[in-house]
N, C-alpha and C positions, 0 to 999 in steps of 0.2 A: 200644666198653662204656669206654673210654680217653677214644674220638672224646665223649663223652659227657657226662665229666668235664671235658675240657678246654672244653667248651663253655660251663659249669654256671662253674666258675672265670673264662671270659673275661667273662658276663655279670652275674656277684659286683662283679668290678673295674668294668667301662665305670658301672654303677650307684653306685660306692662315689665312683669319680674315681679319678685317683692319690696315690698318699700325700703328703699336707703334708710339705714341708722341718722342719716347725717347730706345732707344738701350740700351741696361747693357749688356756687355760684360767682366767679371772677371772669376777670377779663380774658383770662387765655386759657378757662377751663371752668365749664358747667358740667357736670355729673353728680351721680349720684355717690356714696359710698356705703357699700356697705363691711364696718368695723368689722375683723377678725384676731385682729392685735389693740387691745387698750389696756396701758399701764399708764403705772405714776411713781417715781419714786420722793423720798421724805431728804433737802440737803441737810446740813451742820445748820447750827443757830448761827445767825453773824451778826454781828456789833451796829447802832446805831448810833446816831447823834443823839443826845437825852439820853444819855441812862438806858435806851434802849434797845430792844435785840428782832429780828423777824430771822424766817425759817422758812424756805422756797417751796415748796411741790411743780412740781415737776411732768406734767402730762405727754403719753404719745399715744395717739391713735393711729394706726394705719388699714386697711384694707387688704392687705398680701401680710402673714404669718414671714416676721424679722431674727424667729430662732435662727443663733446657726451663724447670724448675720454680723460681718463688724458695726460695732455700735459707736456713731460720738456721740456728744452733746445733742444732737438735732435726731437723733433714730441712725437707724441704715439707708445709705444713698440708696435713692430709687435708679434701675435699671430699665421701665417700660413706662411707656406712654397709659396706661392703666392704672399704675401706683397711683395710692395718692398720702401724702403721712398729717399730718395736723399735734403739732406742739402749743401746748401752751403752759404757762407758769403765773400760781397760784400767791399772794406773800402771805403769811400770816404773820403783825406784829404780835410784840406779847405786851399787848396790852393788859389793863385786874381782871379782864372777866374770861381770861383765855393768858394765863401767865405759861402754861405749859405748849403753845405755838402753837398748838392740834386745828385743823380743818374740823367744821360744823356743817350741819345742815345750814341753809340759805340764801340769798340772793347775790353777788360780789359783780360790785364794778372796775373799773379802770383808779388807780392813788390818780390825785389831782399833782401829783410829780412821784416822782420814781421814790419809791420804796419810804413817802411822806406823810400814811394817812394811818390810823391805823387800823385795827380793825384784820381785816381777807380782804384784800383784794388779789387784779389782776397783773397782773408784771408785765406780759409781752404773749406775743400769740404770733405764731406763725406753720403756713400753708404750703409744704410742696408736691411740690409737681411734676412730671416729668414732659418736655418737647423738643422737638430743634435737636436733642442728639446727647440733652445736659436738664439737669434740676435745676427747681425755675420756685423759686423763692416770694409768695405775698406774707409778708411780715408786719405786725402793727405793735403797736406797745395797745395797752390795755384800758387808754384815759379816751375812746370811745364813749360817746353817749347812751345812741343805738347797741353795746355795745355788756353783755352778760357771760355769765359761768352759775348756774344755781344749781345745788349739791341738794339732790335729797335724801339720799342716804349715804352714813358717815361711816363703817365699820375698820378694826381694825388694819383690818386689807382689803378691803371695797370700798370704791366712794364711784356712786353715781350719781349724772350730772344732765343738766344740759346747757349744750351752749349755743349762744347767739353774737358771734362777730360781723357787726354790719359797717357800712362805709359805701354810705352813698349807693350806688345798684350789683355792688358786691359786698359778700356774703356767703358762711359759713356755716348752717346752726342744725341743729338736731340731738339727740341723744344721744350717751355712755354708761357705761359701765365695767371699771378701769380695773382692774387688780395692782396689787402694788409689787414692784420691784427692790429686791437688795441689792445695797452696792457694792459691788466685788470692792475689796481690800485690795489694796495696791502692792 
């Protein structure tokens, strides 16, 4: 009897496929996204008013391998309907407890004003999909109350966590592990 149930579970799993890392529910796209490439880069620190500084951390998650493709600020241009890319920024303020402006574990939300909050905040979030022959963008700034980025592990070159960007019926949720990429010198 147990073998029969195990066989049924195997059939169900095979029919549905493996679980997706990210679930994308947008007006024009509802899909599970298995991450093929997850990277982040560290930007140069920039001055804020009041003698403060901030450093941007840019994350790019894709369900395809972007190797060898031309990269713009938001990753490679999408070319087919099954491709999805997720781009978001975390901004680290030079607060008293984080003068080096490094990422750390915790749950982070959007700033109440552009770069105005201390600590780590979500600055922007974008999902790129492909339909009707071109790239489509779902973009939100990070201030939505139901949205967050939770970092569960932060190492020198690897960051793991969870994203939840929710805006009414639209949402992008799931887990990721991103490797740091070094920016090329111009």
